[in-house]
C-alpha positions as CSV (number, residue, x, y, z in Angstrom):
1,M,3.2,-0.3,22.3
2,N,4.1,2.5,19.9
3,A,4.4,2.2,16.1
4,K,8.1,1.4,16.1
5,E,7.7,-1.3,18.7
6,L,4.7,-2.9,16.9
7,F,6.6,-2.7,13.6
8,E,9.4,-4.8,15.0
9,V,7.2,-7.2,17.0
10,S,5.1,-7.8,13.9
11,G,8.2,-8.8,11.9
12,G,8.9,-5.6,10.1
13,T,12.4,-4.9,9.0
14,L,14.3,-2.3,7.0
15,V,15.9,-2.9,3.6
16,D,18.2,-0.1,2.6
17,G,16.2,2.2,4.9
18,M,12.8,1.1,3.5
19,P,10.3,-0.8,5.7
20,V,9.1,-4.2,4.6
21,F,7.0,-7.0,6.0
22,D,8.3,-10.2,4.5
23,E,5.8,-13.1,4.8
24,P,6.6,-16.8,4.3
25,V,4.7,-19.0,1.9
26,H,3.0,-22.1,3.4
27,R,2.0,-25.2,1.4
28,T,-0.7,-27.9,1.7
29,A,0.3,-31.6,1.7
30,A,-0.4,-31.5,-2.0
31,G,1.9,-28.6,-2.5
32,T,-0.6,-25.8,-3.1
33,P,1.0,-22.5,-1.9
34,Y,-0.7,-20.0,0.3
35,L,0.0,-17.0,2.6
36,K,-1.5,-16.1,6.0
37,Q,-0.5,-12.5,6.4
38,P,-0.1,-9.6,4.0
39,G,3.4,-8.8,2.9
40,I,4.4,-5.2,2.2
41,A,7.5,-3.9,0.4
42,C,7.9,-0.1,0.4
43,I,9.8,0.6,-2.8
44,G,9.3,4.3,-3.6
45,R,9.3,7.5,-1.6
46,P,9.8,11.3,-2.3
47,H,13.1,12.9,-3.1
48,Y,13.5,16.5,-1.9
49,V,16.2,18.8,-3.2
50,H,16.3,21.9,-1.0
51,G,19.0,23.8,-3.0
52,A,16.9,23.7,-6.2
53,L,14.9,26.6,-4.8
54,R,17.9,28.9,-5.2
55,G,16.8,30.4,-8.6
56,F,13.3,30.9,-7.4
57,L,14.1,32.6,-4.1
58,S,16.9,34.8,-5.5
59,G,14.5,36.6,-7.8
60,F,12.9,38.5,-4.9
61,D,14.2,41.7,-3.1
62,E,17.1,41.0,-0.8
63,E,15.3,42.8,2.1
64,L,12.8,40.0,2.2
65,G,15.5,37.6,3.4
66,F,14.2,34.7,1.3
67,M,17.7,33.4,0.6
68,E,18.0,32.4,4.3
69,Y,15.6,29.6,3.5
70,L,18.4,27.7,1.8
71,S,20.5,27.5,4.9
72,D,17.6,26.0,6.9
73,V,18.1,22.5,5.6
74,P,15.2,20.1,6.5
75,D,15.6,16.6,8.0
76,P,16.9,14.4,5.1
77,Q,15.1,11.4,6.6
78,Q,11.7,13.0,6.1
79,P,11.6,14.4,2.5
80,G,7.8,14.0,2.4
81,A,7.4,16.3,5.4
82,A,9.8,18.8,3.8
83,L,7.7,18.8,0.6
84,A,4.5,19.4,2.5
85,K,6.1,22.2,4.6
86,T,7.6,23.9,1.5
87,A,4.2,23.7,-0.2
88,G,2.5,25.3,2.7
89,Q,5.1,28.1,3.0
90,L,4.8,28.7,-0.8
91,C,1.1,29.4,-0.4
92,Y,1.9,32.4,1.9
93,M,5.4,33.2,0.6
94,S,6.7,32.5,4.1
95,F,10.4,32.1,3.2
96,G,11.8,35.1,5.2
97,P,13.2,35.4,8.8
98,K,9.7,35.0,10.4
99,R,9.1,31.7,8.8
100,T,8.7,28.4,10.8
101,R,12.1,26.7,10.9
102,S,12.8,23.2,9.7
103,D,13.3,21.9,13.2
104,E,9.7,23.0,13.9
105,S,8.2,20.9,11.0
106,A,6.1,18.8,13.3
107,K,4.6,21.8,14.9
108,Y,4.0,23.5,11.5
109,L,2.4,20.4,10.0
110,G,0.3,20.0,13.1
111,H,-1.2,23.4,12.4
112,I,-1.8,22.3,8.8
113,K,-3.8,19.3,10.0
114,E,-5.8,21.3,12.5
115,A,-6.7,23.8,9.7
116,R,-7.4,20.9,7.3
117,H,-5.2,22.5,4.7
118,G,-4.8,19.0,3.2
119,S,-3.7,20.0,-0.3
120,V,-0.1,20.4,0.8
121,L,-0.1,16.7,1.9
122,E,-0.8,15.7,-1.7
123,H,2.8,16.4,-2.8
124,P,4.7,13.6,-1.0
125,A,4.0,10.3,-2.7
126,Y,4.9,6.7,-2.0
127,S,4.7,3.3,-3.6
128,V,4.4,-0.2,-2.0
129,V,3.9,-3.7,-3.3
130,V,1.3,-5.6,-1.3
131,Y,1.1,-9.4,-1.6
132,G,-0.6,-12.0,0.5
133,G,-3.9,-10.2,-0.1
134,D,-6.8,-11.9,-1.8
135,R,-9.2,-10.7,-4.5
136,S,-11.7,-9.6,-1.9
137,F,-9.1,-7.3,-0.5
138,T,-8.1,-5.8,-3.8
139,H,-11.8,-5.3,-4.7
140,E,-12.1,-3.1,-1.6
141,L,-8.7,-1.3,-2.1
142,V,-9.3,-0.2,-5.6
143,R,-12.5,1.6,-4.6
144,H,-10.1,4.4,-3.4
145,R,-9.7,6.5,-6.5
146,V,-8.3,9.9,-5.6
147,G,-4.6,10.5,-5.2
148,V,-3.8,6.8,-5.8
149,G,-2.5,4.4,-8.5
150,F,-2.9,0.7,-8.8
151,S,-1.1,-2.0,-10.9
152,Q,-2.6,-5.4,-10.2
153,V,-1.6,-8.9,-11.5
154,S,-3.5,-9.8,-14.6
155,Q,-4.9,-13.3,-14.5
156,R,-5.5,-13.1,-18.2
157,Y,-1.8,-13.0,-18.9
158,V,-0.5,-15.0,-15.9
159,D,-1.1,-18.7,-15.8
160,G,-1.3,-21.2,-13.0
161,K,2.5,-21.4,-12.4
162,T,2.2,-18.3,-10.1
163,L,-1.1,-19.3,-8.5
164,R,-1.2,-18.8,-4.7
165,F,-4.0,-18.4,-2.2
166,V,-4.6,-16.5,1.0
167,E,-6.0,-18.0,4.3
168,R,-8.2,-15.6,6.3
169,V,-7.3,-15.2,9.9
170,E,-10.6,-16.6,11.1
171,Y,-9.5,-20.0,9.7
172,Q,-6.0,-20.2,11.0
173,N,-6.5,-21.3,14.6
174,D,-9.6,-23.4,13.9
175,G,-8.5,-27.0,12.9
176,Q,-11.7,-27.7,11.0
177,L,-11.9,-24.4,9.1
178,H,-8.2,-24.6,8.3
179,H,-8.6,-28.2,6.9
180,L,-11.5,-27.1,4.8
181,F,-9.5,-24.1,3.5
182,E,-6.6,-26.4,2.4
183,F,-9.0,-28.9,0.9
184,R,-10.7,-26.0,-1.0
185,I,-7.6,-24.5,-2.5
186,D,-6.2,-27.9,-3.5
187,R,-9.4,-28.5,-5.4
188,A,-9.3,-25.0,-6.9
189,A,-5.7,-25.4,-8.1
190,R,-6.5,-28.8,-9.6
191,E,-9.7,-27.6,-11.3
192,Y,-7.9,-24.6,-12.7
193,D,-5.1,-26.8,-14.2
194,E,-7.7,-29.2,-15.6
195,I,-9.8,-26.5,-17.1
196,A,-6.7,-24.9,-18.7
197,R,-5.7,-28.2,-20.1
198,M,-9.1,-28.9,-21.6
199,L,-9.3,-25.4,-23.1
200,M,-5.9,-25.9,-24.7
201,E,-7.2,-29.1,-26.3
202,R,-10.3,-27.2,-27.6
203,Q,-8.0,-24.5,-28.9
204,A,-6.0,-27.1,-30.8
205,E,-9.2,-28.4,-32.2
206,G,-10.0,-25.0,-33.6
207,V,-12.9,-23.9,-31.4
208,A,-13.7,-20.4,-32.7
209,T,-14.0,-18.6,-29.3
210,L,-10.5,-19.8,-28.4
211,S,-8.7,-19.0,-31.7
212,A,-6.2,-16.2,-32.1
213,E,-3.3,-15.4,-34.4
214,R,-0.6,-14.7,-31.9
215,K,0.7,-17.1,-29.2
216,T,0.2,-14.5,-26.5
217,D,-3.4,-14.1,-27.5
218,L,-3.9,-17.8,-27.5
219,R,-2.6,-18.1,-24.0
220,K,-4.7,-15.1,-22.8
221,K,-7.9,-16.7,-24.1
222,V,-7.2,-19.9,-22.1
223,N,-6.3,-18.0,-19.0
224,Q,-9.2,-15.6,-19.1
225,A,-11.6,-18.5,-19.3
226,A,-9.9,-20.7,-16.7
227,R,-9.6,-17.9,-14.1
228,S,-13.4,-17.8,-13.7
229,S,-13.1,-21.0,-11.6
230,L,-10.8,-19.3,-9.0
231,P,-12.2,-18.3,-5.6
232,N,-11.9,-15.0,-3.9
233,E,-9.2,-16.6,-1.8
234,T,-6.8,-16.4,-4.7
235,E,-3.9,-14.0,-4.1
236,A,-3.9,-10.8,-6.1
237,P,-0.6,-8.9,-5.7
238,V,-0.9,-5.2,-6.3
239,M,1.4,-2.2,-6.5
240,F,-0.2,0.7,-4.6
241,S,1.0,4.3,-5.0
242,F,-0.5,7.1,-3.0
243,N,0.1,10.6,-1.8
244,A,0.1,11.3,2.0
245,R,-3.4,12.9,1.9
246,A,-4.9,9.9,0.2
247,L,-3.2,7.5,2.6
248,R,-4.8,9.3,5.5
249,H,-8.2,8.7,4.0
250,V,-7.4,5.0,3.4
251,L,-6.3,4.7,7.1
252,E,-9.4,6.4,8.4
253,M,-11.6,4.1,6.3
254,R,-9.7,0.8,6.4
255,A,-7.7,0.8,9.7
256,A,-10.9,1.3,11.7
257,A,-13.0,-1.2,13.6
258,P,-15.8,-1.5,11.0
259,A,-13.4,-2.4,8.2
260,D,-13.0,-6.0,7.0
261,L,-10.2,-7.9,8.8
262,A,-8.2,-8.5,5.7
263,I,-8.0,-4.9,4.5
264,R,-7.6,-3.7,8.1
265,A,-4.5,-5.9,8.4
266,V,-3.0,-4.3,5.3
267,A,-4.0,-0.8,6.3
268,F,-2.5,-1.1,9.7
269,R,0.8,-2.5,8.3
270,L,0.8,0.5,5.9
271,F,0.5,2.8,8.9
272,L,3.4,1.1,10.6
273,C,5.5,1.3,7.5
274,Q,4.7,5.0,6.9
275,S,5.3,5.7,10.6
276,M,8.8,4.3,10.1
277,L,9.4,6.4,7.0
278,E,7.7,9.7,7.8
279,P,6.5,9.9,11.4
280,T,5.7,13.6,11.2
281,L,3.0,13.1,8.6
282,L,1.1,10.6,10.7
283,D,2.0,11.8,14.2
284,D,-1.6,12.7,15.0
285,Y,-2.8,9.1,14.8
286,D,-3.2,6.9,17.9
287,I,-3.0,3.2,17.8
288,V,-6.1,1.5,19.3
289,S,-6.5,-2.1,20.4
290,L,-9.7,-3.6,19.0
291,P,-11.9,-6.3,20.7
292,D,-11.0,-9.0,18.2
293,G,-7.3,-8.8,19.2
294,T,-6.2,-6.7,16.2
295,Y,-5.1,-3.1,16.0
296,G,-6.5,0.0,14.3
297,V,-5.8,3.7,14.2
298,E,-7.8,6.9,14.9
299,T,-7.2,10.6,14.7
300,K,-9.0,13.8,15.8
301,H,-8.0,15.4,12.5
302,R,-10.1,13.4,10.1
303,K,-10.6,14.4,6.5
304,V,-7.6,16.7,6.4
């Protein structure tokens, strides 16, 4: 199957033209909430304004024909590709009649990838919210530092009311492992609440390490102590922003066979979402079926 088919088969949908993977919340018999798959909400993408180049292009000699560039309007559905193409043409002042036309963007960006002129892919940037990923997943994700941004839930400020967990895929079809997972997260939720209650009592008694002047700081001191009891299976929602070049690096590292299953699941869904948004930027990637029944991607243009 191709990316579009896998996106739909996997439960992906479009909300106002933006791809999302909505995932349901499951509960144990005791009511502890958990998720089984990563959810992704694409909430930010580039905005390209072709006509804004008029002042720049009009400042050159008419014989160069640069103003023709304004009549060659790019595909409005792929603003990221348009940004990357304009960036590449700026490097060589290729705005005249001999330039590559907008309807040849895929071919142009294909040459960019072959030449590894990756800097032009740093201009289009995107933002997604990833949920249904645990703390092990986010510890891996935040190791990517170039061309990315992260905003992750703070368990110092957020108390147990929003506490959820994530079941690894290895447990989901094994009755015994699934039972142990539910038992474990029920216990973790109970212990967190009990520890938080006891800390609040100690705070009221005036224990020095828990004292603070403001109510927010009081709550933070309790939460930051109680969170130490939470397992890696605790959900850690994160907003992840990246440029197209950085995404390619993430995919090559995390949507490959050696990657951990949890982060590979997120990376592959990111690939599907981006393929729905900007297929030209990732059209050199092939989907591969892996021995464990999951999918990954690979490209001959690594490290662009």
